Structure formats: structure tokens, C-alpha cells
N, C-alpha and C positions, 0 to 999 in steps of 0.2 A: 578740918572740914566737918561741917555739921552732918547730922544724920540725913537731912533732906538733900544736902549736896552730894553725899555718897549715893543716895538712891537715884538722883538725877544722872550721875555719872554712870551708874550701872545700866540705867535705861538707855542712855546714849550709846554705851558700848554694845548692848544687846541689839539695838536698832541697827547699828553699823554692821554687826556680825550677820544679822538676818538679811540685810540688804545685799550682802556679798554672796549669800548662798543661793542655790538654785530654787526656783519656785516649786511648790508642791503641785501635783496635777490639779489643774483648775476644775476638772470635771468631778473630782472627788469633793463632795460637799463636806466641809470641815466645821467643827464646832467654833462658834465665834465669827464665822464668815456669813455674809449675806450676798445673795445673788439677785440680779435684776436683768431682765431682757429689755433692751433698748432698740428702737427702730430709728436709725439715723436718717438723715436726709437722703433721698433717692437720686437727687441731681446735685451737681456742684452748685453751691450758692454764690453766683457771680454778682459783683466782683468778689473774689475769694483770696484767702491767704492759705498757703500750703505749709504743713509741718511734716517733716519726715519722721516716721515712727518705724518700729521694727517690722519690716515686711509690708509696710503700707504707708499711705500718705493721708493725713487728716486734713480735710478741707473745711476751713472756717469762713463764715461770711464776714467780709470786711465791714459791711454795714452793721452787723451784730456786734463786732468788736468796737466800732465807733460809738454805738449806743452805750455799751458797757463802760467805755472809757470816759463818757460824758456824764456818768452817774453822779448824783448829788449827795450821796451818803457822806457825812462829815464826821460822825462820831463812831470811831472803830470799836469803842467799848460797848455800845448797845448791840445786843445779840441780833436784833432784826436788821441792823445796818452793816454788820460785820462782813457778810458775804459780798454785798454790793461795794463796800469800801475796798475790800481786797481785789475784787474783780476789776474795779476801776484802775487800780495800780497795775495789775497784771496785764490788762488789755492795753494800757498805755505802753508798757514795756514791750509787749509783743508787737504792737504797731510800730514802735521805734526800731524794731529789728526786721522790718520787711524790706526786701530788695526790689529793684525794678525788674530783676530777672524772673521769668515765668517758667513754671514746670510744664510737663506734657499735657496738663489739663487746663492750661491758660490761667492758672492761679499765680499770684505773686508769691515768691518763696521766702520763708523766714530764714534769717541768718543767726538764729540763736546758737550760742556756743554752750559747751558743757561746763558751765560755771554756776555756782549757787544762785547768783542774781538772775541769770537767764533762765535757769531751770524753774525758778519760781513762776515765771510767765506761763509755764506749761499747765499750771493749775486752771487757768482760764480755758484752755483746750479741753481739759478733763470735765470742767463744769458744762461746757457747751455740748460735749459728747454725751454726757449723762442726761442732758435735757433733750436729746434728739435734735439738736440744732447745728449739727456738723455732719459732713459726709465722710465716709471712709472708702478709700480706693486701695484695694489690695494690690501689691506689686504683681505685675504681669497681667492684670485684668483691666478691662476698659469700662467695667460697670461698677457701681457702688455696692457695698455690702448692704443687704436688706435688713439684717438683724445682727446685733452684737450682744455680748453678755458683760455686765459690769459686776465685778466681785469686790466686795469690801472685806479685806482680811483684818483680823484683830488678834494680836498676841498679848494683849493686856498692857503693853508698854508702847508699842508702835504698831502700825499696820500699813496697808497699802490699798490703793484703789486701782484695780487691774481691769483692763479692757481686753476682751477676748473675741476672736472670731468664733463662728458656730462650731468649728472643729476643735475648739478648746485652746488653740494657740494664742498666746498673749502677744498683742502688738503695741501696747502702751500701758504705762504704769506710773503712778505718782505716789510718794510716801504720804502717810497720814499719821498724825500723832494722836494717840488714844488717851494718854494721861493728862 
């Protein structure tokens, strides 16, 4: 195995190990982390698609997903088109996993499974959340969250994009590669 192959294996092992450990207190600002306050949508974006998160539902605009899925980015190698290219694929995957069943908010429910292919579609939810183009309904409440925090953690090999309620509890997270 080459020197680079060993380094890649070490990074993958570290990423896996870190993803299985508990998260640090998100209220403690740590070196390498960035924090951003986001103001999500204050009403459900009808027609909507609902994704179950930890202690919440993320409500995405079906129209916004349709717009992303119809994107025309064709060259994934160009930096300026990469996000649009990935969001097109991910939005299409998410839309293909929408059931006719509705949740308590009148949104069509996603049927994503815990598989790598389905989990990739969650990045489009993270993208829309960070842009303030999604609503967040905390379990047990009938009103949307007015403010959330997005934390980008970085441990030099991998990281994560964490979405937190104002009380610091994480409700959604996606891994990020840093190297």
C-alpha cells in the first residue's frame, strides 16, 4: 500500500471512529469550528416534503426541490457547478422517496432508509436548511423554530455540519470531508 493509501485509510478510520463517538457540547466554541445563526422559514412551505430528524421534522418545499432537481449544471468538475450538480442528483433522489402519506403538518413524508445512497439525499436538506429555505418543527410543538444554529466542525480529516436548536440540542447532522 502506498503512503497516500495508508493516509487515506487512517483518515477513514478516524472519521468512522469520530462518527461513532458522542458529540462535544455544541455551545462550547471549539477551534476549527464555525457557527452561524440561521432563520428558517416560519411557515410550512406548502406543498412540502417532511423528513424526520432527531426530535424534529424538517419541512422542505416540494417546489424548491423540483427547481433544484431541474438544475442544468452538467460539469461536476467545475467548482461553480459542483453544488448545483450534486443538489440536482440529491433532490431527485429525495423526490423519488416521497410517499403519498402525509404527516401531521400536511406534508408528504419521505421514505428515506438508513443506507449510504439514501443518506446522500439528506445533504440537499442540509443545503436548504442552511439557506433558510426550510422550516423546522420540533416534536411536541405546533409552531416552527424561529432560529437555529449551524455548526461546521473540522478535525482536519473529516468534519460535520450540525444543526442545533437554540438550547444547543442537535437535531440534524451530515458528515463533511475536509481533506
